[in-house]
N, C-alpha and C positions, 0 to 999 in steps of 0.2 A: 546522246548516242545510246539507244536502247539495245539490249543484248537478249536475243531469243534463245531459249534453252529447251532441251528435252530431258526428261528423267525416265530411266528404265530400271524397273525392279519388279521381280515376280511376287514380292511380298507386299500386299496392299497397305498394311500399317506403315511400313518403311517408305512406301511411295507417297502416302499422305503426309508423313512427317517432313520429307524432303520438299514437297510442294509448298508446305507452310513456311519452312525455313527460307527457301529461295525467294518466296514472294516478298520477303522483307529486305531483299538486297537492293542496293542503289542501281539505277539504270536498268532494272529488269524489264524485259519486254514480254513476249508471249512465253507461257509455260505449258508444254505438252507432256502428258504422262502416259506411259505404256507399261503394262504388266507382261505383255507378250513380246519377247525380244525379236522374233522374226518379223512381226508386224511393225515394230519400232524401226528396224533396220531399213525397211522399204520406205517408211515415212520420212526418216531422216535424210536419206539420199535425195528424196524429192523436195523436201521443205528447206533443207540447208540451214539448220540452226547454227548459232555460233559456238554453243557449248552443249555437250551431252554428258549428263551425270549417269554413270553406268554401274550397276551392280555386277559383281564377278560371278558368283555362283547362281546360275539360273538353269532351268531345265531346257533341253533342246539344243541350245547353243550357249556356251559360256560367254561372259562379258569380254574376256580376253580375245576369243575368236571373233566375236562381233566387232570389237574395236579394230582388229586386223582388216576385216572385210570393209568396214566403214572408211578407214583411213586410206585404204588402197584406192578408193573411189573419190573421197572427199578429204584430201590431206589437210585442208585448211581448217577443219573442225577441231576444236579443242575437246579432248576426252578427259574427264575427271572420274576416276574409279571411286566407288563408295562401297566399302565392304567391312565386315567384322573381323577379317583375318589379315594380320600384318604380313604373313608369310608370302602373300602374293605380290609384294612390292616389286621384287626383282622382275617377275614376269610382266608386271604392268609397265615398268620402265622400258622393257625390251620392245614393247609395241608403241613406244613414243607417247605415253600418256602425259598429259600436262600436269596432273596432280593426282594424289592418292589420299582419300579421306577415310578415316576409320570410324565405324559405327560404335557407339552412338555419336552422330556428328555434332561437334561443338560449334555453336553459332560463330564464335570468334575465329575458329579455324576455317570455317566455310567462307567467312568474309575475307580472310587473308588469301585463300585460293581465288576467290572472285576478283579481288583487287589485282592479283598477279595477271589474270587473263585480261582485265581491263587495261593494265599497263602495256601488255604485249600488243593489244589492238591499237592503242593510242600511239605506241611507238611505230607500228607499221604504217599507220596513217600519216604520222608526222615525219617519217624518214624522208630526207631530202629537204626538209625545212632547215632553217639555220639552227645550229646546235645550241642548246641551252644548258645551263648548269643543272645538275641533278645528282642525287645520291648514287654512289656505287655500293651495291648491296650484294653480299655473298651469302647464299643459303647452303648450308651443309647438312642440315637435318632433313631427312626424306631425300627427294631427288635433288642432286646438286644443281645450282643455278647461279649465274653471275649476271647481275643486272647493271647496266650502264645507262648513260644519258640517251642512247639510241636503242634501248631495248636489251634483250638478252644477248650475251656473248654466244657466238656460234663457233663450234669447234669442227675442224675439218675431219678429224677421226676421233674415235674413242680414246686412242693412246695419247693424243694431244691433250685432251681434257684430263686424262689420268695423270699425265706428267705435271700439269698445272696444279692439280689438287695435291699431288705428292709434295711438290715444292712448298705449297702453302702450309701443309701440316708439319713438314720436317725442318723448315728453315734452310740453313746452308747445308748443301749436300755435295759430296764429291762425284765426279763423273763415274768412277768405278761403282760407287754405291747405287747411283741411278741405274746403271746398266744391270746390276745384280737384281734390283727390285722391280724394275719396269720391263726389262727385256732379258729375263733369266735364261731363255732358251736360244738366244742368238749368239753368234761368235763375236769376238771383241770388236773387230773392224765394222761389222755390220751394225752392231748395237750402237757404237759411237756415232755412226752416220745417222741412225734413226734419231738419236738424242738431238743432234744438231738440227735435223729437219723439224723435229717437234718443237724445239725452242723457236725456230723461225716462224712456225705456224701459230704458236702462242702469241708472239708479238703481232702477227698479222691480225689475229682474232681480236686482240685488245685494241688495236688501232681501229678496226671496223666498228667496234662497239663504243668508240670514243673514250676508251679507258687507258690509253697509253700514257697519259699524264698522271695517272693515279696508281697504275700497277706496271712494274717493269721487271724483266728477267735479267739478272746481273750475273756475270761470270767474273769472279775476283778471287785471286789466290787459289786457283784450281778448284773453286767451289761455285756451284750454282745456287742462287737464292732469289726469292721474290722480294721486291721492295714495294711497300704499299703506303699510300697516303690518302686519307679521307675515304677509306673503305670500311663499311659496316659489315660485321660478320656475326651471324647468329651463334656460331660455335664459340667465337671469342667471348661474346657477351654471356653465353651460357656458363662457360667455365669461370668467368669473373664472378657471376652470381652464385655459383655453387660454392665458391670459396667463402662467401659470407652468409650463405643461405640458412645455416643453423640458427642464427641470431636475428634474422630479418624476414618476417613473413612476406613483405612485399617482394623481396628478392626471390623467395621460394615461388611465389605466384608467377613472376615474370619468367623465371627459368623454366618452370613446368610448361608455360605457354609456348616457349621457344622450341621445346622438344616436340616436333611434328612427326617424328618417325625416327628410325634408327639412323645413325650417322652415315652419310653417303650411301643411302639405299640404292641397291643395284650393283654396288662394287663388292666383289668377294676376294679381292687381293689380300694376301697375308698382312701387308703393311697397314691395312685398315682395321683389322680385327681387334687389336688391343685397345686402340683409342675408342673404337665403337663400343666395346664392352664397358670401358670406364665411364663413358657418357651414359650408357644405359643404366648402370648401377647408380650413378649420381641422380639420374632422373627418378629412379624407383624410390630411393630413400627420401628425396625431396617431396615427391607426391605423397608418399606414406606419411611424412611429417604433417603435411597439410590436411590429410584425411583425419589424423589424430586430433589436430587442432579444432577442426569443425565438429568432430564427435564430442569433444570436451565441452564445446559451447552449445551442444544440442542443435547444431545447424546441419541437420541430417540430409537435407536436399543437396546442399553443397558437397557434403562428404560423399554422398551417393554418386554424384556426377564424376567426382575425381576417382572414386573406387572403381567405377565401371570403365573409366578411361584406362586406369592402371591395368585392370584385368584384360582389356583388349590387347595390351602389349604382351601379355603372357597368359593366354586364355585357358591353359590347362593347369595353372598354378593353383593348388588346392587352398592355400592360405588366402590368396586374393579373391577366389571365388566365394569362400566362406564369409569374408568380410563384406562383400556385396550383399549376400543374403542377410547377414547380421544387421546391416544398416537399413535394409528394407524393413526388417521387423522393428527396429528402433523407431522408424518413421511411421509405424502402424500399417505398413503395406505387406501384410502377411501373405496375401494371395500372390503378389508380385514376387515375394521371396520364394515361394513354392515353385512358381513358374520358372524363375531363374535357375533354381537348383535342378529342376527336371531337364532344362536345356543344357546345363553344365554336365550332368551325368551322361546325357546322350552324346555330346561332343567328346567327352572323355572316353566313352566306350568306342565310338567310331574311329577316333584318331589313334588311341593307344591299344585298343583291342582288349582292354581289361575294365573292370568295374572300379568306381570310386571307392577308396578304402573305407571300411566300415567305421573307423574312428572319425573320419571326416563327416560321414552321414550322421553319426551320433551327436557331433557338435552342432550340426545343422538342426537336428531335432530339438536340441537344447534351446536354440534360439527361438524356434517356433513355439515351443511349449512354455517358454519363459523361465 
């Protein structure tokens, strides 16, 4: 089953890189590339590829606007955004993007997104066949997704999905606490009715995804909770690895690979923020430890890949930017270091309206001059 794709990016080097990366994917069909988003939009509507890899910041029409127009005409197409800026995640999910990849694109991360699309297509083709055993997988980093034997779980409303996620993160919760956190602006009777309706819809969604035997909503001793059996969760695994990561390099590598974006990207509810920040901080210290390990071994290419990934999660962080430039120089890529620092200064000036502090530039000059 070959999958035809279109790549749209106004930057030719990025376009070439994505064409090379996607050309190595399994089951890849045709690959069409466009640097003009307007031309690409017309071609996609006509040719109907299965997947569109779409840059967000482009002249004339943004990737977000292009996705809205495209999906209004061809809702079956899978849109995967590819951008250097994590802050567009919420807007990307609002237009029903399938996934969100940060530049520089990591081959393993691209393969994971690709396999997710393949699974969705295979599930759609196989729906109606006899049900077969399959893993139940919950993805919490980046856009939330729950995968069952019959494909992704579908939620009737955003609130239904939100309640499911809330129960997963919090364990046993009272009805009053649910109403306070999920329906804070509703009166008691109305909120209580909403909760009961949402619980019913959760059970219905789980049944439709063939997950009712693995996940159930239980009301016991005036508390709601989820009971899970045989469900894999990236969040659960990440937190397990973080607990042992300081002493185990393999655990660090696995945990860093699991962190595909902020926890529950697209959700801005207050009850998400604390857990999200804890995960973010854990990710940053684990990836920093790995960078240090590779620098100590003089494995500068590996250190550079990780340093660029870390900097993409916090693009205006002066320390992270400096370390990318430093590793470029350690690897003998002085020209790349200068180009990177120029781009960093430009982004810093455009987004903050100020110049990079002189002490930061002096450190950079020290790296360049040895």
